[in-house]
C-alpha positions in Angstrom: -16.6 15.7 -5.0 -19.8 16.5 -6.8 -18.9 20.3 -6.7 -15.1 19.7 -7.4 -14.0 21.3 -4.1 -10.7 19.9 -2.6 -10.9 18.3 0.8 -9.0 16.2 3.2 -10.7 12.8 4.1 -9.1 11.2 7.2 -10.0 7.6 8.0 -8.4 4.3 9.0 -9.4 2.8 5.8 -10.1 -0.9 5.3 -9.5 -2.6 2.0 -13.4 -2.6 1.5 -13.9 1.1 2.2 -10.9 2.0 0.1 -12.5 0.1 -2.8 -15.8 1.9 -2.3 -14.1 5.3 -2.2 -12.2 4.4 -5.4 -15.4 4.0 -7.1 -16.7 7.4 -6.0 -13.4 9.0 -7.0 -13.7 7.5 -10.5 -17.4 8.4 -10.8 -16.5 12.1 -10.1 -13.3 12.1 -12.0 -11.5 13.3 -8.9 -7.8 13.5 -8.2 -7.0 11.6 -5.0 -3.9 11.2 -2.9 -3.6 8.6 -0.2 -1.0 9.3 2.5 -0.5 5.9 4.0 1.2 5.7 7.4 2.7 2.2 8.0 5.2 0.6 10.3 6.7 -2.6 11.2 3.8 -4.9 12.1 5.1 -5.8 15.6 5.6 -2.1 16.4 2.1 -1.3 15.2 0.8 -4.1 17.3 2.6 -2.9 20.3 1.3 0.7 19.8 -2.3 -0.5 19.4 -2.0 -2.6 22.6 -0.6 0.4 24.6 -3.1 2.9 23.1 -6.2 0.8 23.5 -5.0 -0.6 26.8 -5.7 -4.1 25.8 -5.8 -7.0 28.2 -3.9 -10.2 27.3 -7.2 -12.0 26.6 -8.5 -9.3 24.1 -8.6 -10.8 20.5 -6.2 -8.4 18.8 -3.7 -8.6 21.8 -2.6 -11.7 20.0 0.0 -10.8 17.3 -1.2 -13.4 14.9 -4.8 -12.3 15.2 -3.7 -8.7 14.7 -1.8 -9.6 11.6 -4.8 -11.4 10.2 -7.1 -8.5 11.0 -4.8 -6.0 9.3 -4.0 -7.9 6.3 -4.3 -5.8 3.2 -4.2 -2.5 5.0 -0.7 -1.6 3.8 -1.7 -2.0 0.2 -4.6 0.5 0.4 -4.5 3.2 -2.2 -7.2 5.7 -3.4 -5.8 7.5 -6.3 -2.0 8.1 -6.1 -0.1 7.2 -2.9 2.6 8.4 -0.7 3.6 5.7 1.9 5.4 6.8 5.1 7.2 4.3 7.3 6.4 5.4 10.9 8.3 2.6 12.5 10.7 5.1 14.1 9.1 8.6 14.2 12.5 10.2 14.7 13.5 9.2 11.2 10.5 10.8 9.5 11.5 13.8 7.3 8.2 15.9 7.3 9.8 18.3 4.8 10.3 15.6 2.3 6.6 14.5 2.9 5.4 18.0 2.4 7.5 18.4 -0.8 6.0 15.1 -2.2 2.5 16.4 -1.5 3.1 19.9 -3.0 4.7 18.1 -6.1 1.6 16.0 -6.4 -0.7 18.9 -6.2 1.4 21.0 -8.8 1.5 18.1 -11.2 -2.4 17.7 -11.0 
């Protein structure tokens, strides 16, 4: 950001890290776009359990603990934001997402 070079920063942001990054973006007067991938909380929970091969006694294997642990994540935004519902991957139109990103770049 110091040298004004565009880049992609990929991360599973928490609300705290997003707030810290917002301050850096503001300090350097940088244009930022958050592409937030979200889904129905129960679907996300199921994916995490399957991906991480959680056992029933793992803390986040409990849906309520998972909800508490992910609270605020769906509201994360650094700069402008495009939010994509990934509940059903077959319904995602990648061309529309690309058009939104290109429009954002053009408008900046």
